[in-house]
C-alpha positions in Angstrom: -11.1 -18.3 2.6 -9.9 -21.2 4.8 -9.9 -23.5 1.8 -7.7 -21.1 -0.1 -5.3 -20.9 2.9 -4.9 -24.7 2.9 -3.5 -24.5 -0.6 -0.5 -22.5 0.7 -0.1 -24.7 3.7 0.0 -27.8 1.6 2.0 -26.8 -1.4 4.0 -23.7 -0.8 7.6 -23.8 0.6 8.3 -23.2 4.2 10.3 -20.1 3.1 7.1 -18.0 2.8 7.2 -15.3 5.4 4.9 -12.2 5.0 1.8 -14.4 4.7 2.5 -15.7 8.2 2.3 -12.2 9.6 -0.8 -11.3 7.5 -2.8 -14.6 7.3 -5.6 -13.5 5.0 -6.1 -14.3 1.3 -6.1 -11.0 -0.5 -7.7 -10.5 -3.9 -8.0 -6.8 -4.5 -6.1 -3.6 -3.8 -6.8 0.1 -4.5 -5.0 3.2 -3.4 -4.0 2.7 0.3 -6.3 -0.3 0.8 -6.1 -4.1 0.6 -9.2 -6.4 0.6 -9.3 -10.1 1.6 -11.8 -12.7 0.5 -14.0 -12.1 3.5 -14.4 -8.6 2.4 -12.4 -7.0 5.1 -10.6 -3.8 4.3 -7.0 -3.1 5.5 -5.0 0.2 5.4 -1.6 -0.6 3.8 1.3 0.7 5.9 3.6 -1.9 4.2 3.3 -0.7 0.6 4.8 -3.8 -1.0 8.0 -3.1 0.9 8.1 0.2 -0.9 7.1 -1.1 -4.4 3.8 0.8 -4.7 4.7 4.3 -3.6 1.9 5.8 -5.8 -0.8 3.5 -4.3 -2.2 0.2 -5.6 -3.7 0.3 -9.1 -2.9 3.9 -9.6 -5.4 5.0 -12.3 -2.9 7.1 -14.3 -0.2 4.3 -14.4 -2.7 1.5 -14.9 -4.2 3.3 -18.0 -0.8 3.6 -19.6 -0.1 -0.1 -19.0 -3.5 -1.2 -20.4 -3.0 0.9 -23.5 0.4 -0.7 -24.0 -1.1 -4.2 -23.7 -4.0 -3.5 -25.9 -1.7 -2.3 -28.6 0.3 -5.5 -28.5 3.4 -3.7 -27.1 6.7 -5.6 -27.4 6.8 -7.4 -24.0 10.0 -9.4 -23.9 12.9 -7.6 -25.4 16.1 -8.7 -23.5 18.2 -5.6 -24.0 17.1 -4.8 -27.5 16.1 -1.3 -28.5 12.4 -0.6 -28.0 10.1 2.4 -28.1 9.1 1.8 -24.4 12.7 1.7 -23.3 13.7 4.8 -25.3 10.7 6.7 -23.9 11.6 5.8 -20.3 15.3 6.7 -20.7 14.5 10.0 -22.3 11.9 11.0 -19.8 14.1 9.9 -16.8 17.1 11.8 -18.1 15.4 15.0 -19.2 12.9 15.4 -16.5 14.4 13.8 -13.4 18.2 13.4 -13.7 19.3 16.5 -15.6 17.1 19.0 -13.6 18.9 17.7 -10.5 22.4 18.0 -12.1 22.9 14.3 -12.2 24.9 13.0 -15.2 24.6 9.2 -15.2 24.4 6.3 -17.6 21.7 3.7 -17.1 22.4 0.0 -16.8 19.4 -2.4 -16.9 20.2 -5.5 -14.8 17.7 -8.3 -14.2 14.6 -6.7 -12.6 15.3 -7.1 -8.9 17.0 -4.9 -6.4 19.5 -7.6 -5.4 20.6 -8.0 -9.0 21.2 -4.2 -9.3 23.4 -4.5 -6.2 25.3 -7.4 -7.8 25.9 -5.4 -11.0 27.1 -2.4 -9.0 29.5 -4.5 -7.0 30.9 -6.1 -10.2 31.3 -2.6 -11.8 33.2 -1.2 -8.7 35.5 -4.3 -8.5 36.2 -4.3 -12.2 36.9 -0.6 -12.4 39.2 -0.4 -9.3 40.8 -3.8 -9.6 40.1 -4.3 -5.8 38.1 -7.1 -4.2 36.8 -5.8 -0.8 33.7 -3.7 -0.3 32.7 -2.0 2.9 29.2 -1.4 4.3 27.5 -0.6 7.5 26.3 -3.0 10.2 22.5 -3.0 10.2 22.3 -2.9 6.4 20.1 -4.9 4.1 21.1 -5.1 0.4 19.6 -8.3 -0.9 19.6 -12.1 -0.8 21.8 -13.2 -3.7 25.3 -14.1 -2.6 27.1 -10.8 -3.4 24.3 -8.7 -1.9 23.9 -11.1 1.0 27.6 -10.8 1.8 26.8 -7.1 2.5 23.6 -7.8 4.4 24.1 -8.2 8.1 20.9 -9.9 9.3 22.1 -13.2 10.8 19.1 -15.3 9.8 19.4 -14.1 6.2 23.1 -14.9 6.1 22.6 -18.4 7.5 20.6 -19.3 4.5 23.6 -18.9 2.2 25.2 -22.2 2.8 28.6 -20.9 1.8 31.1 -18.4 3.2 30.2 -14.8 2.5 33.5 -13.1 1.7 35.2 -9.9 0.6 33.1 -7.5 2.7 34.0 -5.5 5.8 31.2 -4.4 8.1 31.7 -1.0 9.7 29.8 0.0 12.8 26.9 2.2 11.9 27.2 5.8 13.3 24.3 5.3 15.7 25.7 2.1 17.3 28.4 3.3 19.7 28.4 6.7 21.4 31.8 8.3 21.1 33.0 6.2 18.1 33.7 8.4 15.1 33.1 5.8 12.3 34.6 8.0 9.7 37.8 8.2 11.6 37.6 4.5 12.2 37.4 3.8 8.5 40.2 6.2 7.8 42.3 4.3 10.3 41.6 1.0 8.6 42.8 2.6 5.4 46.0 4.4 6.6 47.3 2.2 9.5 49.7 -0.4 8.0 48.8 -2.7 10.9 45.0 -2.5 10.5 44.9 -5.7 8.5 42.6 -4.3 5.9 43.1 -3.4 2.2 41.7 -0.3 0.5 38.2 -1.2 -0.6 36.7 -0.9 -4.1 33.6 0.7 -2.7 31.6 1.7 0.3 27.9 0.8 0.0 25.4 2.5 2.2 21.6 3.1 2.6 20.9 6.7 3.5 18.1 5.3 5.7 18.6 1.8 7.0 15.1 0.4 6.5 15.2 -3.3 7.5 17.8 -2.3 10.0 15.3 -0.4 12.0 14.6 2.9 10.3 17.9 4.6 11.1 18.4 7.9 9.2 22.0 8.8 8.3 22.5 12.5 8.9 23.4 14.8 6.1 26.8 15.5 7.8 27.5 11.7 7.9 26.7 11.2 4.3 28.9 14.2 3.3 31.7 12.8 5.4 31.5 9.4 3.7 31.5 11.1 0.3 34.6 13.1 1.3 36.4 9.9 2.6 35.7 8.2 -0.7 37.0 11.1 -2.7 40.2 11.3 -0.6 41.1 7.7 -1.1 39.7 6.9 -4.5 36.9 4.7 -3.2 33.6 4.4 -5.1 30.5 5.5 -3.2 27.5 3.2 -4.0 24.2 4.2 -2.6 21.3 1.7 -2.3 18.2 3.6 -3.1 16.0 0.5 -3.7 13.6 1.0 -0.8 14.1 4.6 0.3 14.3 6.2 -3.2 11.4 7.2 -5.5 10.5 10.1 -3.2 10.1 8.0 0.0 12.3 10.3 2.0 10.8 13.5 0.5 13.1 14.0 -2.5 13.1 11.6 -5.4 16.6 10.4 -4.7 17.2 9.9 -1.0 20.8 11.4 -1.1 19.6 14.8 -2.4 19.1 16.2 1.1 22.8 15.9 1.7 23.9 17.6 -1.5 26.1 14.7 -2.5 26.4 12.6 -5.7 27.3 8.9 -5.5 29.5 7.3 -8.0 27.0 4.5 -8.6 23.5 4.2 -7.2 20.8 1.5 -7.6 17.0 1.7 -7.7 14.2 -0.8 -7.9 10.8 -1.3 -6.2 8.8 1.8 -7.1 10.9 2.6 -10.1 8.6 0.0 -11.7 5.7 2.3 -11.1 3.1 -0.2 -10.1 4.7 -3.0 -8.2 6.2 -4.5 -11.4 9.7 -5.9 -11.1 12.2 -3.4 -12.6 15.7 -2.3 -11.4 18.3 0.2 -12.7 21.9 0.9 -11.9 23.0 4.6 -12.4 26.7 5.0 -13.0 29.0 7.8 -13.9 30.3 7.3 -17.4 33.9 6.6 -16.4 32.8 3.6 -14.3 30.8 2.0 -17.2 33.5 -0.6 -17.9 31.5 -3.7 -18.7 32.0 -5.3 -22.1 28.8 -6.2 -24.1 26.9 -8.9 -22.3 29.2 -9.0 -19.3 26.3 -8.5 -17.0 23.0 -9.8 -18.5 19.8 -11.6 -17.8 16.7 -12.8 -19.7 14.4 -10.3 -18.1 16.6 -7.2 -18.0 14.2 -5.4 -20.2 10.8 -5.5 -18.5 8.9 -3.5 -21.1 5.6 -3.2 -19.2 7.5 -2.1 -16.1 9.3 0.6 -18.2 5.9 1.9 -19.4 4.7 1.9 -15.8 7.9 3.6 -14.6 7.6 6.4 -17.1 4.0 6.9 -16.1 5.0 6.8 -12.4 7.6 9.6 -13.0 5.0 11.7 -14.9 2.6 11.2 -12.1 5.2 12.0 -9.4 6.1 15.3 -11.1 2.5 16.3 -12.0 1.1 15.6 -8.6 4.1 17.1 -6.8 4.5 13.9 -4.7 7.7 15.2 -3.1 5.8 18.2 -1.7 3.0 15.8 -0.5 5.6 13.7 1.3 7.0 16.7 3.1 3.6 17.7 4.3 2.7 14.2 5.5 6.0 13.7 7.1 5.1 16.5 9.5 1.7 14.8 10.2 3.3 11.5 11.0 6.1 13.0 13.2 3.7 15.2 15.2 1.1 12.4 15.7 3.6 9.8 16.8 5.6 12.2 19.0 2.4 13.2 20.7 0.8 9.8 21.1 3.4 7.0 21.3 4.3 6.3 24.9 7.5 8.1 25.8 9.5 5.0 26.7 9.5 4.0 23.0 11.8 5.6 20.4 10.2 7.2 17.3 12.4 7.9 14.3 12.1 8.4 10.6 12.0 10.7 7.6 9.5 11.4 4.8 7.1 8.6 4.9 9.3 5.8 6.4 9.0 5.7 10.2 9.8 3.3 12.9 8.7 2.8 16.5 11.3 0.9 18.5 9.6 -1.0 21.3 10.8 -3.2 24.1 11.6 -6.4 22.2 10.6 -8.5 19.2 7.9 -10.3 21.1 6.1 -7.0 21.9 6.6 -5.8 18.4 5.0 -9.0 17.0 2.0 -8.6 19.3 1.6 -5.0 18.2 1.7 -5.8 14.4 -0.7 -8.7 15.0 -3.1 -6.4 16.8 -2.8 -3.9 14.0 -3.7 -6.6 11.5 -6.7 -7.6 13.5 -7.8 -4.0 13.6 -7.5 -3.5 9.8 -3.9 -2.3 9.2 -0.9 -3.9 7.6 2.4 -3.0 9.2 5.7 -4.9 9.3 8.5 -5.4 11.7 12.2 -4.4 11.3 15.3 -3.8 13.2 17.5 -5.9 15.6 15.4 -8.7 16.9 12.4 -7.3 14.9 11.7 -4.8 17.6 10.7 -1.9 15.4 7.2 -1.3 14.1 7.7 -0.1 10.5 5.4 2.5 9.1 5.6 2.9 5.3 2.3 4.0 3.6 1.8 4.9 0.0 3.1 8.4 -0.6 -0.2 9.6 -2.0 -2.3 8.3 0.9 -5.0 10.8 1.9 -4.5 12.5 5.2 -7.7 11.1 6.8 -6.6 7.5 6.1 -3.1 8.3 7.2 -4.2 9.5 10.6 -6.6 6.6 10.9 -3.8 4.2 10.3 -1.5 5.9 12.8 -4.3 5.8 15.4 -4.6 2.0 14.9 -0.8 1.6 15.5 -0.9 3.7 18.6 -4.0 1.9 20.0 -2.3 -1.4 19.3 0.7 -0.3 21.3 -1.4 0.7 24.2 -3.4 -2.5 24.1 -0.3 -4.6 24.1 1.2 -2.6 26.9 
């Protein structure tokens, strides 16, 4: 394996990051497990940053993909009409959106989450004729310039090389005790000496994942929706990482009983880790002219096949119910076993343990890796251990993984 590692050291850019945290050469993955070239098995609490919610090489999804390839399915189609695309759209509309009372048109951007954010921002600005967009401190929305203007992580922003404009960052509701951030936003809108203009949109994650696993309350989400309605602001929800049943319902905003004007999805919408993104918009905001937002790979046909299969699997296997059950297991285990000086927070199957600082967190995730578990860091100064297993992980493996995390914390302490 060391010879393989040298290839990356010699030829791959310094920008590589995850491989520095997990310095093994992996060759195989199945269900909740990864395997490196030395034959070591790892429990996956990283889940491709939420891209393989149904486990690695899910048999049901994989079989559909193999059949499509064996039948010489039309692979590269730009935005032309194809059978795979029609099948995905129809299934998504009839079996996921309509039963939830969601009436949205589907826009296919290039197959990344950040491009979905770019498309949503352009739609909001084009529809409203306004330039500024508001979002919350602690958010992460992507690495292309428009999405990066939203993202607040200092290191990510420093990579831009140009000013990141037309975004106002609002304190997140958990940041300052006693500060009503809804009232604060309304003051910015109504006070003729605030110095701010009415925004085109407010963009939020219902759970800030990279920001440290901060769950926005139902009441807060409802209040943001009401604020947007009151002042004619579009509400854009980023469901890229915490959608696809990660929080217990397929769309993360369902728990609050709200409907965004526009929302974006990627990662596990691809069904098997394949790149695929969608923008869901109410019809009145669908104001692009033909080709006004496009891209060579905006029709990833194999990912559409996988996504439809993933939706079928999610519904047939009652994955939302599975998540609700496993949420209780994670919450109870962490609450009972994590030392009391550390904060535990989360929802569904995305949880964080906030420890003393980034140095301690790095030691903990390194110890986890040494003991056969992949877990990433998040939050301010990377001081949060992030727990995000596949949604279909079996309970025995889930508890084993949690025990590795807890033991790593105690060893480092």
